[in-house]
C-alpha positions in Angstrom: 91.5 90.3 75.7 88.6 92.8 75.7 89.4 96.2 73.6 89.9 98.7 76.5 87.6 101.6 76.5 90.6 103.9 75.1 91.6 101.7 72.7 92.2 103.6 69.9 94.9 105.9 68.2 95.4 109.2 69.9 97.7 112.2 69.3 99.8 113.9 71.9 101.2 116.9 71.6 105.2 117.0 72.7 106.8 120.9 72.7 105.5 122.6 69.4 105.0 119.2 67.1 102.5 116.6 67.2 103.7 112.8 67.8 101.4 109.8 67.0 101.5 107.3 70.2 100.5 103.7 70.4 97.5 102.5 72.3 97.6 98.8 72.5 96.8 97.6 68.9 96.7 101.4 67.2 99.7 101.5 64.7 101.9 104.6 64.7 102.3 106.1 61.8 106.1 106.3 62.0 109.0 105.2 59.7 109.5 102.4 62.2 105.8 100.8 63.5 106.0 99.9 67.0 103.6 97.1 67.7 102.2 96.5 71.2 102.3 92.7 72.2 103.6 92.0 68.9 100.1 92.5 67.0 100.5 93.8 63.5 98.8 93.5 60.3 100.1 90.8 57.6 101.3 93.9 55.3 103.5 95.8 57.9 104.8 92.8 59.9 108.3 93.0 57.7 108.9 96.5 59.0 107.3 96.2 62.3 109.3 96.2 65.8 107.7 95.2 68.8 107.2 97.3 72.2 106.9 95.4 75.4 103.6 95.3 77.0 104.7 95.7 80.5 106.8 99.1 80.1 106.8 100.1 76.3 110.3 99.5 75.8 111.3 98.2 72.1 112.3 94.4 72.5 113.0 91.5 70.0 110.2 89.6 68.9 108.8 86.9 71.4 110.1 89.2 74.5 107.1 91.6 74.1 104.7 89.7 76.3 105.7 87.6 78.9 104.0 87.3 82.3 104.2 89.9 84.9 105.6 88.9 88.0 104.8 90.8 91.1 107.0 90.4 94.0 106.0 91.9 97.3 109.2 93.9 98.7 110.2 95.3 102.1 111.5 98.9 102.6 112.8 99.0 105.9 115.8 100.9 106.6 117.8 97.9 107.6 117.1 95.8 104.3 118.5 98.9 102.3 119.6 98.6 99.4 117.4 95.5 98.3 118.9 93.6 95.5 116.8 93.3 92.2 114.5 96.2 93.0 116.4 98.5 90.2 115.2 96.1 87.8 111.4 96.3 88.0 109.7 97.4 85.2 107.1 99.0 87.1 106.8 99.3 91.1 103.8 100.4 93.3 104.9 102.3 96.6 102.6 102.6 99.3 102.1 102.4 102.8 101.7 99.3 104.8 101.3 99.4 109.0 103.5 101.6 111.2 104.4 104.0 108.7 106.5 101.9 106.9 106.1 101.6 102.7 106.2 98.4 100.8 106.9 98.0 97.0 104.5 96.0 94.7 107.6 95.4 92.1 106.5 94.0 88.6 109.2 92.0 86.2 108.5 90.0 83.0 110.9 87.4 83.4 113.6 88.6 81.2 115.7 89.8 84.2 118.7 87.8 85.4 118.7 88.5 88.9 120.5 86.3 91.1 118.7 87.6 94.4 115.4 89.6 94.9 113.7 90.8 97.6 113.5 90.8 100.8 110.1 89.4 99.9 107.4 90.3 102.8 103.3 89.5 103.3 100.5 90.6 101.0 98.1 93.2 101.3 94.6 93.5 100.1 95.3 96.4 97.8 98.7 95.1 96.4 96.2 92.0 95.3 94.0 94.5 93.8 97.2 96.3 91.8 98.1 92.9 90.8 94.8 91.7 89.4 94.7 94.4 87.2 97.8 92.5 85.5 96.7 89.2 85.9 99.9 88.9 87.4 102.1 86.1 89.2 102.2 86.8 92.8 105.0 86.3 95.1 104.7 87.0 98.8 105.2 85.5 102.0 102.2 85.0 103.9 99.6 88.1 104.4 96.9 89.9 106.0 93.9 87.3 106.2 91.7 89.7 103.7 94.6 89.7 101.1 95.1 86.0 101.1 91.3 85.8 100.8 91.2 88.3 98.0 94.2 86.6 96.2 92.5 83.2 96.3 89.4 84.8 94.7 91.6 86.7 91.7 92.8 83.1 90.9 96.2 84.5 90.2 99.2 82.2 90.2 100.1 82.6 93.8 103.5 81.9 95.2 103.6 82.0 98.7 107.3 81.5 100.1 106.0 80.5 103.6 103.2 78.3 102.1 103.2 75.8 99.1 105.5 77.5 96.9 108.3 77.9 99.1 110.8 76.1 97.4 111.0 79.4 94.8 112.5 81.0 97.9 115.4 80.7 100.4 116.0 82.4 104.0 119.5 84.4 104.1 120.9 82.9 107.3 123.1 85.8 107.6 120.0 88.2 108.3 117.2 88.2 110.9 114.1 86.7 109.9 111.6 88.0 108.7 113.7 90.5 106.5 115.9 87.5 104.9 113.3 85.8 102.7 114.3 85.9 98.5 113.9 84.7 95.5 115.4 85.0 92.1 114.7 85.3 88.2 115.6 81.6 87.9 113.3 80.2 90.7 110.6 82.7 89.6 110.7 81.8 85.8 110.7 78.1 86.6 107.6 78.7 88.9 105.9 80.3 85.9 107.1 77.5 83.3 105.7 74.7 85.4 102.5 76.4 85.8 99.2 76.5 83.8 100.1 80.1 82.5 103.1 78.3 80.7 100.8 77.6 77.8 98.6 80.7 78.1 98.9 84.3 76.7 99.1 87.1 79.3 96.2 89.6 78.9 95.9 92.9 80.3 95.3 96.6 79.6 98.4 98.3 78.2 99.3 101.8 79.3 100.0 104.5 76.5 103.9 105.1 75.6 105.6 107.1 73.8 109.5 108.2 72.8 111.7 110.5 75.0 111.2 114.4 74.2 113.8 115.9 72.1 116.7 117.2 74.6 115.4 120.7 73.8 112.1 120.1 74.7 113.0 118.5 78.3 112.7 120.4 81.6 115.3 121.8 84.0 117.8 119.4 85.2 117.9 118.5 89.0 114.2 119.1 89.6 113.3 117.3 92.7 109.6 115.4 93.8 109.4 114.6 97.6 106.8 112.5 98.8 106.3 112.4 102.2 104.8 109.1 103.3 105.4 109.4 106.9 108.8 111.1 108.6 112.3 111.0 107.2 112.7 107.4 107.3 110.5 106.8 104.6 110.8 110.2 102.4 111.0 109.4 98.6 112.6 111.5 96.6 113.3 111.6 92.7 115.8 113.9 91.0 115.4 114.8 87.3 118.5 114.3 85.1 117.6 115.8 81.4 120.9 114.5 79.9 119.2 110.9 80.2 115.8 111.9 80.6 115.5 109.9 84.1 114.7 110.5 87.6 117.0 109.3 90.1 115.5 108.2 93.4 116.5 108.6 97.1 115.1 107.3 100.4 115.4 109.2 103.6 117.9 111.2 102.0 119.9 109.0 100.5 120.5 107.6 97.0 118.7 104.1 96.9 120.6 101.8 95.2 120.2 98.2 93.8 122.2 95.9 95.7 123.0 93.8 92.7 124.1 96.4 90.3 125.1 99.2 93.1 123.6 101.8 90.6 121.1 104.3 91.7 117.5 103.2 91.2 115.9 105.2 88.3 112.7 105.7 86.6 111.6 107.3 83.2 108.3 108.0 84.6 107.0 108.9 88.5 103.6 108.8 89.0 101.9 110.2 92.1 98.3 108.9 92.4 96.3 110.6 95.4 94.1 108.1 97.0 91.4 108.9 100.0 92.6 108.6 103.7 93.6 105.1 104.4 91.4 103.2 107.0 93.3 101.7 110.2 92.1 98.2 110.9 91.9 96.5 114.4 94.1 93.6 113.4 98.0 94.8 113.9 97.0 98.0 112.7 97.1 97.2 109.3 95.5 99.4 106.3 92.8 99.3 104.1 92.9 101.4 100.9 90.3 101.8 98.2 92.1 101.6 94.7 89.1 101.8 92.8 87.1 105.0 91.8 89.2 108.5 90.6 91.1 110.9 92.2 93.9 113.5 91.3 97.2 112.2 89.6 100.6 113.9 88.7 102.5 112.5 86.1 106.6 113.4 85.8 108.0 112.7 82.8 110.7 114.4 80.4 111.2 116.8 83.3 107.8 118.5 83.2 104.7 117.5 85.3 101.1 116.7 83.7 98.2 117.0 86.2 95.1 114.8 85.5 93.3 112.1 87.0 93.6 108.2 87.6 90.7 106.0 86.8 90.4 102.6 88.1 86.4 101.3 87.2 86.5 97.5 88.9 89.2 95.7 90.6 90.0 93.9 87.1 90.3 97.2 85.2 93.7 98.7 84.6 94.4 102.1 86.5 94.5 104.4 83.7 95.5 108.2 83.6 94.0 110.9 81.6 94.2 114.4 81.1 91.8 117.2 81.8 89.8 116.3 78.7 89.6 112.6 79.5 92.5 111.5 77.1 94.8 109.1 78.2 98.2 110.5 78.8 101.4 109.1 77.4 104.3 107.7 79.5 108.0 107.3 78.4 109.4 104.2 77.4 110.5 102.3 80.3 110.5 101.9 84.1 107.7 103.6 85.9 107.0 104.1 89.7 103.7 104.8 91.1 104.0 106.7 94.3 100.4 105.7 96.0 99.7 108.7 98.4 96.9 108.3 100.7 95.2 111.1 102.4 96.7 114.7 102.7 100.3 113.8 102.9 102.7 116.3 101.8 103.7 115.9 98.1 106.4 118.8 96.7 107.9 119.5 93.5 
């Protein structure tokens, strides 16, 4: 992997203390060193622990750098609560056509999800986010420009209504097209029987840190409301200081995972502002520009940091930097990226 432009050790101020954070191969000068992707010097291997590249969570050696598996998941009211969504490590949410939002949810194959979905069709901008992870891409057909883009990016293409249909099934108790599902077992089999099985995942990592101390966290029950398009797709996050997590609601109702029955939670909520979408002639589908830079709000530890998002090319990772151009560290754990086009309301 080429070393990212920001790959050097950095200092992040947490409260009144200084905490070293990990950036890709940089070493944290802590009692227990955390190694991203399992990289460590020979001298430090005995004491090192490993952090998962996808979300920064400390894991057992061998679990730190699995292939990211991206799944396009529907969000119409009739399909909530969706099974498996709460287990995603990273989720991008933004608009599809008709004012509905859709999720690009990333997993790492260590999950054990008996059912995941409903799986829906690809859009070009979701393919662009998948590209920065070199991710497996699970979907059910897609817009013509998205399918062209997907072929050009040479990602592992799991089309549930195409050549990869054996990795999906229809739930006959539900109406099509809202009834296509997959599972961890099927997705992992697809990866294990593909050329990826003998390759090592390679993508730029976000910067991660440990949770802030309890005394340094923000006030509980603070809310973030993202008004995508009317109440039906209003995303709301409520901060809980005791667990240092954000609980999700959609349309004013707690958004749960159908498998666990638990409310979907995130350690970080990122609000990324994009230029206004363009509406294409074909079926009113949208076009979003995901490269360049713009405003970003990072919610973590019950506080907000205002900065900028940057994505230099389709292949480069979307990064988040502060006013001085330094990477903003996220808490280890699930991150939801709310991608807001145009001047839609975001209150907090």
